[in-house]
FIKOL-374242 format. One line per 8 residues: number of its first residue (from 1); their letters; for each residue x, y, z of N, C-alpha, C, O. Coordinates in nm, 3 decimals. Layout:
<sites>
NUM> a> X/Y/Z/X/Y/Z/X/Y/Z/X/Y/Z  ...
</sites>
This chain:
<sites>
1> xxxxxxxx> -1.312/-0.821/3.831/-1.190/-0.745/3.803/-1.153/-0.754/3.655/-1.118/-0.654/3.594  -1.161/-0.876/3.598/-1.135/-0.897/3.455/-1.252/-0.975/3.396/-1.307/-1.065/3.460  -1.288/-0.941/3.273/-1.392/-1.017/3.206/-1.346/-1.160/3.181/-1.413/-1.255/3.219  -1.229/-1.173/3.116/-1.173/-1.305/3.087/-1.022/-1.291/3.072/-0.966/-1.183/3.092  -0.956/-1.400/3.036/-0.810/-1.398/3.025/-0.762/-1.308/2.911/-0.657/-1.245/2.922  -0.839/-1.301/2.803/-0.799/-1.216/2.690/-0.799/-1.069/2.730/-0.706/-0.996/2.696  -0.902/-1.026/2.801/-0.906/-0.887/2.846/-0.790/-0.859/2.941/-0.728/-0.753/2.934  -0.762/-0.954/3.030/-0.651/-0.936/3.124/-0.520/-0.922/3.048/-0.433/-0.843/3.086
9> xxxxxxxx> -0.505/-1.001/2.941/-0.384/-0.993/2.860/-0.370/-0.860/2.789/-0.259/-0.807/2.778  -0.481/-0.806/2.741/-0.477/-0.676/2.674/-0.434/-0.566/2.770/-0.355/-0.479/2.735  -0.486/-0.570/2.892/-0.450/-0.470/2.992/-0.305/-0.485/3.034/-0.234/-0.387/3.054  -0.262/-0.609/3.047/-0.123/-0.636/3.086/-0.027/-0.588/2.977/0.079/-0.533/3.006  -0.066/-0.610/2.852/0.019/-0.573/2.739/0.049/-0.423/2.738/0.159/-0.382/2.703  -0.048/-0.341/2.776/-0.029/-0.196/2.777/0.083/-0.156/2.874/0.150/-0.055/2.853  0.101/-0.234/2.979/0.206/-0.204/3.078/0.342/-0.257/3.035/0.443/-0.228/3.099  0.345/-0.334/2.926/0.469/-0.398/2.882/0.521/-0.344/2.749/0.623/-0.391/2.699
17> xxxxxxxx> 0.452/-0.247/2.692/0.490/-0.196/2.561/0.631/-0.136/2.560/0.695/-0.130/2.455  0.679/-0.091/2.676/0.813/-0.036/2.684/0.923/-0.136/2.653/1.037/-0.098/2.627  0.890/-0.265/2.656/0.989/-0.369/2.627/0.991/-0.409/2.480/1.071/-0.494/2.440  0.904/-0.351/2.398/0.890/-0.394/2.260/1.020/-0.384/2.181/1.053/-0.474/2.104  1.094/-0.275/2.199/1.217/-0.255/2.124/1.327/-0.353/2.163/1.426/-0.368/2.091  1.312/-0.420/2.277/1.411/-0.519/2.319/1.390/-0.654/2.252/1.466/-0.749/2.275  1.286/-0.662/2.170/1.253/-0.786/2.098/1.248/-0.905/2.195/1.325/-1.000/2.183  1.156/-0.898/2.291/1.150/-1.001/2.394/1.091/-1.132/2.344/1.031/-1.139/2.236
25> xxxxxxxx> 1.110/-1.236/2.423/1.045/-1.365/2.403/0.939/-1.377/2.512/0.968/-1.357/2.629  0.818/-1.409/2.473/0.709/-1.426/2.569/0.689/-1.575/2.595/0.666/-1.653/2.503  0.697/-1.613/2.722/0.678/-1.752/2.762/0.554/-1.763/2.850/0.543/-1.696/2.952  0.463/-1.848/2.809/0.338/-1.867/2.883/0.346/-1.991/2.971/0.407/-2.091/2.934  0.282/-1.983/3.088/0.265/-2.101/3.172/0.131/-2.163/3.136/0.026/-2.108/3.168  0.135/-2.278/3.068/0.009/-2.339/3.024/-0.063/-2.407/3.141/-0.002/-2.445/3.241  -0.196/-2.421/3.126/-0.264/-2.376/3.006/-0.326/-2.238/3.024/-0.341/-2.163/2.928  -0.361/-2.204/3.148/-0.432/-2.079/3.174/-0.358/-1.953/3.134/-0.421/-1.852/3.103
33> xxxxxxxx> -0.225/-1.958/3.134/-0.148/-1.840/3.101/-0.139/-1.812/2.952/-0.098/-1.703/2.912  -0.176/-1.909/2.869/-0.157/-1.894/2.724/-0.246/-1.784/2.663/-0.195/-1.703/2.586  -0.377/-1.778/2.693/-0.457/-1.670/2.635/-0.411/-1.532/2.681/-0.421/-1.435/2.605  -0.362/-1.521/2.803/-0.309/-1.393/2.852/-0.182/-1.357/2.776/-0.166/-1.245/2.728  -0.091/-1.454/2.766/0.037/-1.431/2.698/0.020/-1.403/2.550/0.098/-1.329/2.491  -0.082/-1.462/2.490/-0.108/-1.439/2.346/-0.131/-1.291/2.320/-0.076/-1.236/2.224  -0.210/-1.226/2.404/-0.238/-1.084/2.386/-0.112/-1.000/2.406/-0.091/-0.901/2.336  -0.030/-1.040/2.502/0.096/-0.969/2.528/0.189/-0.984/2.407/0.246/-0.885/2.360
41> xxxxxxxx> 0.204/-1.107/2.359/0.293/-1.132/2.245/0.247/-1.058/2.120/0.328/-1.006/2.044  0.115/-1.055/2.099/0.063/-0.986/1.982/0.090/-0.836/1.989/0.129/-0.775/1.890  0.069/-0.777/2.106/0.092/-0.633/2.121/0.238/-0.597/2.103/0.270/-0.491/2.049  0.328/-0.685/2.147/0.471/-0.659/2.138/0.532/-0.716/2.010/0.651/-0.699/1.984  0.447/-0.786/1.929/0.496/-0.853/1.808/0.615/-0.942/1.842/0.717/-0.943/1.772  0.599/-1.018/1.951/0.706/-1.103/2.002/0.671/-1.249/1.983/0.553/-1.285/1.982  0.770/-1.335/1.968/0.742/-1.478/1.959/0.682/-1.530/2.089/0.716/-1.483/2.198  0.593/-1.627/2.075/0.524/-1.688/2.190/0.562/-1.834/2.201/0.555/-1.909/2.103
49> xxxxxxxx> 0.604/-1.875/2.320/0.639/-2.015/2.344/0.587/-2.052/2.482/0.523/-1.972/2.550  0.616/-2.175/2.521/0.566/-2.227/2.649/0.678/-2.254/2.747/0.789/-2.292/2.708  0.649/-2.235/2.874/0.738/-2.275/2.982/0.659/-2.379/3.060/0.570/-2.346/3.138  0.694/-2.505/3.039/0.613/-2.614/3.090/0.647/-2.648/3.235/0.759/-2.689/3.266  0.550/-2.630/3.321/0.566/-2.653/3.464/0.442/-2.726/3.514/0.331/-2.702/3.466  0.462/-2.816/3.611/0.348/-2.889/3.667/0.352/-2.880/3.819/0.456/-2.898/3.883  0.235/-2.853/3.874/0.221/-2.849/4.019/0.214/-2.990/4.075/0.158/-3.079/4.011  0.270/-3.010/4.194/0.258/-3.136/4.266/0.171/-3.110/4.388/0.209/-3.036/4.479
57> xxxxxxxx> 0.054/-3.172/4.391/-0.038/-3.152/4.501/0.000/-3.235/4.622/0.068/-3.337/4.610  -0.046/-3.191/4.738/-0.020/-3.265/4.862/-0.103/-3.393/4.864/-0.208/-3.398/4.800  -0.060/-3.495/4.936/-0.138/-3.619/4.948/-0.278/-3.588/5.001/-0.294/-3.523/5.105  -0.380/-3.636/4.929/-0.521/-3.619/4.967/-0.568/-3.474/4.957/-0.682/-3.443/4.993  -0.483/-3.386/4.908/-0.519/-3.245/4.888/-0.456/-3.199/4.757/-0.361/-3.119/4.757  -0.508/-3.248/4.646/-0.445/-3.228/4.516/-0.430/-3.081/4.478/-0.337/-3.045/4.406  -0.522/-2.996/4.525/-0.517/-2.855/4.488/-0.417/-2.774/4.571/-0.385/-2.660/4.537  -0.369/-2.833/4.679/-0.271/-2.765/4.764/-0.131/-2.795/4.711/-0.085/-2.909/4.717
65> xxxxxxxx> -0.063/-2.693/4.660/0.068/-2.713/4.598/0.175/-2.736/4.704/0.203/-2.648/4.786  0.233/-2.855/4.702/0.343/-2.885/4.794/0.477/-2.870/4.723/0.582/-2.856/4.787  0.473/-2.873/4.590/0.595/-2.858/4.509/0.555/-2.836/4.364/0.436/-2.839/4.329  0.654/-2.815/4.280/0.631/-2.804/4.136/0.757/-2.849/4.065/0.867/-2.839/4.118  0.738/-2.899/3.944/0.853/-2.943/3.864/0.848/-2.871/3.731/0.742/-2.857/3.670  0.964/-2.824/3.686/0.973/-2.750/3.561/1.057/-2.827/3.461/1.157/-2.888/3.497  1.015/-2.823/3.336/1.084/-2.891/3.228/1.209/-2.814/3.188/1.221/-2.694/3.214  1.302/-2.885/3.127/1.424/-2.821/3.079/1.531/-2.926/3.058/1.510/-3.045/3.082
73> xxxxxxxx> 1.648/-2.881/3.012/1.758/-2.975/2.993/1.795/-3.041/3.125/1.838/-3.156/3.129  1.779/-2.966/3.233/1.797/-3.019/3.368/1.671/-2.986/3.447/1.663/-2.879/3.507  1.572/-3.076/3.449/1.446/-3.048/3.518/1.468/-3.011/3.664/1.555/-3.066/3.731  1.387/-2.915/3.712/1.402/-2.865/3.848/1.278/-2.896/3.931/1.166/-2.874/3.886  1.299/-2.947/4.052/1.193/-2.969/4.148/1.205/-2.862/4.256/1.309/-2.850/4.321  1.099/-2.785/4.274/1.097/-2.679/4.375/0.993/-2.717/4.480/0.875/-2.735/4.448  1.036/-2.729/4.605/0.949/-2.776/4.713/0.908/-2.660/4.803/0.992/-2.579/4.843  0.780/-2.653/4.834/0.730/-2.557/4.932/0.750/-2.621/5.069/0.664/-2.694/5.118
81> xxxxxxxx> 0.864/-2.594/5.129/0.904/-2.665/5.250/0.809/-2.645/5.368/0.789/-2.736/5.448  0.751/-2.528/5.378/0.656/-2.503/5.487/0.539/-2.599/5.480/0.498/-2.658/5.579  0.484/-2.614/5.357/0.370/-2.704/5.338/0.414/-2.849/5.352/0.346/-2.929/5.417  0.527/-2.883/5.291/0.575/-3.022/5.295/0.602/-3.067/5.439/0.566/-3.178/5.478  0.666/-2.982/5.516/0.698/-3.018/5.654/0.573/-3.027/5.741/0.562/-3.117/5.825  0.480/-2.935/5.721/0.359/-2.935/5.804/0.272/-3.057/5.777/0.203/-3.105/5.867  0.276/-3.108/5.653/0.197/-3.226/5.617/0.279/-3.355/5.620/0.230/-3.463/5.588  0.407/-3.341/5.659/0.497/-3.456/5.667/0.505/-3.532/5.534/0.496/-3.654/5.528
89> xxxxxxxx> 0.522/-3.454/5.427/0.538/-3.512/5.294/0.684/-3.549/5.274/0.772/-3.463/5.282  0.712/-3.676/5.249/0.852/-3.721/5.240/0.906/-3.710/5.097/0.831/-3.689/5.002  1.037/-3.724/5.084/1.103/-3.711/4.954/1.061/-3.820/4.857/1.058/-3.797/4.736  1.030/-3.938/4.909/0.987/-4.048/4.821/0.859/-4.010/4.745/0.847/-4.036/4.626  0.765/-3.949/4.817/0.641/-3.903/4.753/0.671/-3.797/4.648/0.616/-3.800/4.538  0.757/-3.702/4.683/0.789/-3.593/4.592/0.857/-3.641/4.465/0.824/-3.596/4.355  0.951/-3.733/4.480/1.024/-3.783/4.363/0.933/-3.863/4.271/0.943/-3.853/4.148  0.844/-3.943/4.330/0.751/-4.023/4.249/0.654/-3.931/4.175/0.623/-3.953/4.058
97> xxxxxxxx> 0.606/-3.829/4.245/0.513/-3.735/4.183/0.583/-3.655/4.073/0.524/-3.629/3.968  0.708/-3.617/4.097/0.784/-3.542/3.997/0.802/-3.624/3.870/0.793/-3.570/3.759  0.827/-3.752/3.885/0.844/-3.840/3.770/0.716/-3.844/3.685/0.721/-3.838/3.563  0.602/-3.854/3.754/0.473/-3.857/3.682/0.447/-3.725/3.610/0.402/-3.725/3.495  0.475/-3.616/3.676/0.448/-3.486/3.617/0.542/-3.455/3.501/0.501/-3.389/3.404  0.666/-3.501/3.509/0.758/-3.482/3.397/0.711/-3.559/3.273/0.728/-3.515/3.160  0.650/-3.676/3.297/0.594/-3.753/3.186/0.478/-3.677/3.122/0.462/-3.678/3.000  0.397/-3.610/3.206/0.287/-3.530/3.154/0.339/-3.409/3.077/0.283/-3.370/2.975
105> xxxxxxxx> 0.447/-3.350/3.126/0.509/-3.237/3.055/0.555/-3.280/2.917/0.535/-3.208/2.819  0.616/-3.397/2.908/0.663/-3.447/2.780/0.545/-3.472/2.686/0.553/-3.445/2.566  0.434/-3.526/2.741/0.315/-3.548/2.660/0.265/-3.416/2.603/0.229/-3.407/2.486  0.263/-3.314/2.687/0.214/-3.183/2.642/0.308/-3.121/2.539/0.264/-3.058/2.444  0.438/-3.139/2.559/0.533/-3.083/2.462/0.507/-3.142/2.323/0.508/-3.069/2.224  0.484/-3.272/2.317/0.456/-3.336/2.190/0.318/-3.294/2.137/0.301/-3.271/2.018  0.222/-3.285/2.228/0.086/-3.250/2.190/0.078/-3.107/2.134/0.008/-3.081/2.036  0.151/-3.017/2.197/0.146/-2.877/2.155/0.236/-2.849/2.035/0.234/-2.739/1.981
113> xxxxxxxx> 0.314/-2.949/1.994/0.399/-2.936/1.876/0.493/-2.817/1.886/0.513/-2.744/1.789  0.551/-2.798/2.005/0.643/-2.686/2.022/0.788/-2.729/2.000/0.882/-2.653/2.025  0.805/-2.852/1.952/0.940/-2.896/1.919/1.008/-2.971/2.032/0.964/-2.968/2.147  1.114/-3.038/1.997/1.187/-3.116/2.096/1.288/-3.032/2.173/1.325/-3.067/2.285  1.332/-2.923/2.115/1.429/-2.838/2.183/1.356/-2.735/2.268/1.238/-2.709/2.247  1.428/-2.678/2.363/1.370/-2.577/2.450/1.401/-2.438/2.394/1.502/-2.420/2.326  1.315/-2.341/2.422/1.339/-2.206/2.370/1.475/-2.153/2.412/1.516/-2.169/2.527  1.546/-2.090/2.319/1.677/-2.034/2.349/1.658/-1.898/2.415/1.618/-1.801/2.350
121> xxxxxxxx> 1.687/-1.890/2.545/1.663/-1.766/2.619/1.791/-1.694/2.658/1.786/-1.585/2.715  1.905/-1.753/2.628/2.032/-1.694/2.671/2.047/-1.552/2.616/2.031/-1.529/2.496  2.078/-1.458/2.705/2.103/-1.318/2.672/1.981/-1.248/2.612/1.996/-1.145/2.544  1.862/-1.302/2.635/1.740/-1.240/2.583/1.656/-1.183/2.696/1.667/-1.225/2.811  1.573/-1.087/2.661/1.471/-1.038/2.754/1.352/-1.132/2.743/1.296/-1.152/2.635  1.312/-1.190/2.856/1.206/-1.290/2.857/1.093/-1.242/2.947/1.116/-1.200/3.060  0.972/-1.249/2.895/0.853/-1.212/2.972/0.775/-1.339/3.002/0.725/-1.405/2.910  0.764/-1.373/3.128/0.691/-1.493/3.172/0.551/-1.451/3.214/0.534/-1.362/3.298
129> xxxxxxxx> 0.450/-1.516/3.156/0.312/-1.475/3.177/0.227/-1.590/3.229/0.235/-1.702/3.180  0.145/-1.560/3.330/0.043/-1.654/3.377/-0.085/-1.576/3.399/-0.086/-1.453/3.391  -0.196/-1.647/3.428/-0.323/-1.577/3.448/-0.340/-1.527/3.591/-0.437/-1.458/3.622  -0.247/-1.562/3.679/-0.251/-1.516/3.817/-0.166/-1.605/3.904/-0.124/-1.714/3.864  -0.140/-1.558/4.025/-0.055/-1.634/4.118/-0.123/-1.641/4.254/-0.159/-1.540/4.314  -0.140/-1.764/4.302/-0.195/-1.787/4.436/-0.080/-1.824/4.530/-0.024/-1.738/4.597  -0.045/-1.953/4.536/0.068/-1.996/4.619/0.201/-1.968/4.551/0.302/-1.947/4.618  0.201/-1.968/4.417/0.323/-1.935/4.342/0.418/-2.049/4.320/0.528/-2.028/4.269
137> xxxxxxxx> 0.381/-2.172/4.357/0.473/-2.285/4.345/0.517/-2.310/4.201/0.635/-2.330/4.175  0.422/-2.310/4.108/0.458/-2.337/3.969/0.540/-2.223/3.910/0.636/-2.248/3.837  0.504/-2.101/3.940/0.579/-1.987/3.887/0.721/-1.984/3.942/0.814/-1.949/3.870  0.739/-2.020/4.069/0.873/-2.024/4.128/0.960/-2.125/4.055/1.075/-2.096/4.022  0.906/-2.243/4.032/0.982/-2.347/3.961/1.019/-2.299/3.821/1.131/-2.322/3.775  0.926/-2.231/3.755/0.952/-2.181/3.621/1.064/-2.079/3.619/1.152/-2.085/3.533  1.063/-1.986/3.713/1.165/-1.880/3.715/1.302/-1.933/3.755/1.403/-1.888/3.703  1.305/-2.028/3.847/1.433/-2.088/3.886/1.496/-2.160/3.767/1.616/-2.147/3.742
145> xxxxxxxx> 1.415/-2.236/3.694/1.463/-2.303/3.574/1.511/-2.202/3.471/1.617/-2.219/3.412  1.434/-2.098/3.451/1.466/-1.997/3.351/1.596/-1.924/3.384/1.677/-1.900/3.296  1.615/-1.890/3.510/1.736/-1.818/3.551/1.862/-1.899/3.520/1.966/-1.843/3.485  1.852/-2.031/3.534/1.967/-2.118/3.509/2.009/-2.114/3.362/2.123/-2.148/3.329  1.917/-2.074/3.273/1.947/-2.066/3.130/2.009/-1.932/3.091/2.036/-1.909/2.973  2.031/-1.843/3.186/2.102/-1.716/3.172/2.041/-1.618/3.070/2.109/-1.573/2.978  1.915/-1.585/3.087/1.859/-1.477/3.005/1.914/-1.342/3.048/1.969/-1.329/3.157  1.901/-1.243/2.963/1.946/-1.109/2.997/1.860/-1.049/3.108/1.912/-0.995/3.206
153> xxxxxxxx> 1.728/-1.058/3.091/1.633/-1.000/3.185/1.510/-1.089/3.193/1.462/-1.141/3.092  1.459/-1.108/3.314/1.335/-1.183/3.334/1.229/-1.088/3.388/1.247/-1.023/3.491  1.117/-1.081/3.316/1.002/-1.003/3.363/0.889/-1.099/3.391/0.848/-1.174/3.303  0.838/-1.099/3.512/0.721/-1.177/3.547/0.599/-1.087/3.532/0.593/-0.981/3.594  0.504/-1.128/3.450/0.387/-1.044/3.421/0.259/-1.123/3.449/0.234/-1.226/3.387  0.179/-1.074/3.544/0.054/-1.141/3.579/-0.055/-1.037/3.606/-0.026/-0.928/3.655  -0.178/-1.072/3.573/-0.287/-0.978/3.598/-0.318/-0.961/3.746/-0.348/-0.850/3.790  -0.312/-1.070/3.824/-0.353/-1.064/3.964/-0.272/-1.162/4.047/-0.233/-1.269/3.999
161> xxxxxxxx> -0.246/-1.125/4.172/-0.168/-1.212/4.260/-0.200/-1.181/4.406/-0.244/-1.071/4.440  -0.177/-1.280/4.491/-0.190/-1.260/4.635/-0.075/-1.171/4.680/0.040/-1.200/4.646  -0.100/-1.064/4.755/0.005/-0.970/4.794/0.123/-1.037/4.866/0.239/-1.006/4.836  0.094/-1.127/4.958/0.202/-1.190/5.034/0.289/-1.279/4.946/0.410/-1.286/4.966  0.227/-1.345/4.850/0.302/-1.433/4.759/0.389/-1.352/4.663/0.501/-1.392/4.633  0.337/-1.242/4.616/0.408/-1.162/4.516/0.544/-1.115/4.567/0.639/-1.105/4.490  0.554/-1.085/4.696/0.680/-1.038/4.754/0.791/-1.141/4.738/0.909/-1.106/4.730  0.753/-1.269/4.734/0.852/-1.376/4.725/0.921/-1.380/4.588/1.022/-1.449/4.572
169> xxxxxxxx> 0.866/-1.308/4.491/0.921/-1.313/4.354/1.020/-1.200/4.326/1.077/-1.194/4.217  1.039/-1.113/4.422/1.128/-0.999/4.399/1.271/-1.042/4.370/1.343/-0.973/4.297  1.313/-1.155/4.425/1.449/-1.203/4.402/1.457/-1.308/4.291/1.566/-1.354/4.256  1.342/-1.345/4.235/1.340/-1.446/4.130/1.330/-1.385/3.990/1.374/-1.445/3.892  1.271/-1.266/3.982/1.259/-1.196/3.854/1.327/-1.060/3.865/1.336/-1.003/3.974  1.373/-1.008/3.752/1.435/-0.876/3.752/1.330/-0.766/3.767/1.354/-0.663/3.829  1.213/-0.791/3.709/1.102/-0.697/3.720/0.973/-0.776/3.734/0.958/-0.882/3.673  0.881/-0.727/3.813/0.749/-0.790/3.829/0.643/-0.688/3.792/0.638/-0.578/3.847
177> xxxxxxxx> 0.557/-0.726/3.698/0.445/-0.641/3.657/0.317/-0.713/3.695/0.286/-0.820/3.641  0.242/-0.654/3.787/0.117/-0.715/3.833/0.011/-0.605/3.839/0.034/-0.500/3.900  -0.103/-0.629/3.777/-0.206/-0.526/3.768/-0.282/-0.508/3.899/-0.314/-0.395/3.937  -0.313/-0.617/3.967/-0.394/-0.610/4.087/-0.341/-0.704/4.195/-0.303/-0.818/4.167  -0.340/-0.655/4.321/-0.302/-0.737/4.436/-0.407/-0.717/4.545/-0.381/-0.649/4.645  -0.525/-0.774/4.526/-0.634/-0.752/4.621/-0.605/-0.811/4.760/-0.553/-0.922/4.772  -0.639/-0.736/4.861/-0.616/-0.781/4.998/-0.700/-0.903/5.032/-0.660/-0.986/5.113  -0.817/-0.913/4.969/-0.906/-1.026/4.997/-0.888/-1.139/4.896/-0.984/-1.208/4.862
185> xxxxxxxx> -0.767/-1.158/4.849/-0.738/-1.262/4.750/-0.775/-1.399/4.804/-0.736/-1.436/4.915  -0.851/-1.473/4.724/-0.889/-1.610/4.763/-0.838/-1.712/4.663/-0.772/-1.809/4.699  -0.869/-1.689/4.537/-0.825/-1.778/4.429/-0.818/-1.696/4.302/-0.888/-1.596/4.287  -0.733/-1.738/4.210/-0.715/-1.663/4.085/-0.847/-1.647/4.011/-0.882/-1.538/3.967  -0.922/-1.757/3.998/-1.046/-1.754/3.922/-1.151/-1.661/3.978/-1.241/-1.618/3.905  -1.143/-1.627/4.107/-1.242/-1.540/4.170/-1.234/-1.397/4.117/-1.325/-1.317/4.140  -1.125/-1.365/4.048/-1.105/-1.229/3.998/-1.132/-1.216/3.848/-1.097/-1.116/3.786  -1.194/-1.320/3.793/-1.237/-1.320/3.653/-1.387/-1.348/3.647/-1.438/-1.433/3.720
193> xxxxxxxx> -1.457/-1.277/3.559/-1.599/-1.306/3.541/-1.617/-1.438/3.469/-1.706/-1.516/3.500  -1.530/-1.462/3.371/-1.532/-1.588/3.297/-1.395/-1.653/3.312/-1.294/-1.593/3.274  -1.391/-1.775/3.367/-1.263/-1.841/3.394/-1.273/-1.991/3.364/-1.257/-2.074/3.453  -1.300/-2.024/3.236/-1.313/-2.166/3.200/-1.178/-2.236/3.193/-1.073/-2.172/3.184  -1.182/-2.367/3.198/-1.061/-2.446/3.175/-1.017/-2.426/3.030/-1.101/-2.418/2.939  -0.886/-2.418/3.008/-0.832/-2.404/2.873/-0.792/-2.542/2.822/-0.721/-2.616/2.890  -0.838/-2.575/2.704/-0.811/-2.707/2.647/-0.678/-2.710/2.572/-0.622/-2.605/2.539  -0.630/-2.829/2.545/-0.510/-2.846/2.463/-0.531/-2.785/2.325/-0.441/-2.723/2.267
201> xxxxxxxx> -0.653/-2.803/2.272/-0.683/-2.753/2.139/-0.674/-2.600/2.133/-0.626/-2.543/2.035  -0.720/-2.535/2.239/-0.711/-2.388/2.244/-0.565/-2.342/2.249/-0.528/-2.244/2.185  -0.484/-2.414/2.326/-0.342/-2.380/2.334/-0.276/-2.392/2.198/-0.204/-2.302/2.155  -0.302/-2.501/2.130/-0.244/-2.525/1.998/-0.287/-2.417/1.899/-0.206/-2.368/1.820  -0.414/-2.381/1.903/-0.467/-2.278/1.812/-0.398/-2.144/1.835/-0.363/-2.075/1.739  -0.379/-2.106/1.960/-0.315/-1.977/1.990/-0.167/-1.978/1.951/-0.116/-1.879/1.899  -0.099/-2.087/1.975/0.042/-2.097/1.936/0.058/-2.085/1.785/0.149/-2.019/1.736  -0.032/-2.150/1.711/-0.025/-2.142/1.565/-0.057/-2.001/1.517/0.006/-1.951/1.423
209> xxxxxx> -0.154/-1.935/1.581/-0.190/-1.799/1.543/-0.073/-1.703/1.565/-0.052/-1.609/1.488  0.003/-1.728/1.672/0.116/-1.640/1.706/0.228/-1.650/1.604/0.313/-1.561/1.595  0.230/-1.757/1.527/0.335/-1.771/1.424/0.321/-1.666/1.316/0.416/-1.641/1.241  0.204/-1.604/1.306/0.179/-1.505/1.201/0.271/-1.386/1.213/0.312/-1.329/1.111  0.306/-1.347/1.336/0.397/-1.233/1.354/0.535/-1.274/1.403/0.629/-1.196/1.390  0.549/-1.394/1.458/0.678/-1.437/1.510/0.768/-1.486/1.398/0.881/-1.527/1.423
</sites>
């Protein structure tokens, strides 16, 4: 469906050009969302920043998202109650995991050199970008945190998403832009020809490059 994240970002950017005059802020969900968001920010000549969120995996099933925690002045823990209840995941596990992930978020904030303060989104049009959505746990946490900061408009922009999951975002974002919602959705990476892990160094390089127009 997409060659790589950069191509997906270029295609996504074409659908977002109508927001250029609103001087939006583009927020990427690292690390996979950064190369996609970079292309969007460049096309819109918009500043690029990060929305730091970490998934909390289920016990013995790290890839299964049972919750997610988002950074901010008041960090938010968002729990996927259906998964948590079915696996009997208790609050003690969730709180301990959230503490660990918040420490990792702080490490990344310092590593990426994005500053100690959080992006000022109040009364702004904000475009949140990721490389795709499967369960949506991390994106949900990000949007809930973002809404509390009172932006003017929230646009969720993703190249690909599971159809059933995407419906859950209609009340979390003001607008949702998604290029593809395949019925046979299995995993985000399955819809990219090239889907490597993104390193910290790549994130830092793209953030620095975006300063050229921001």
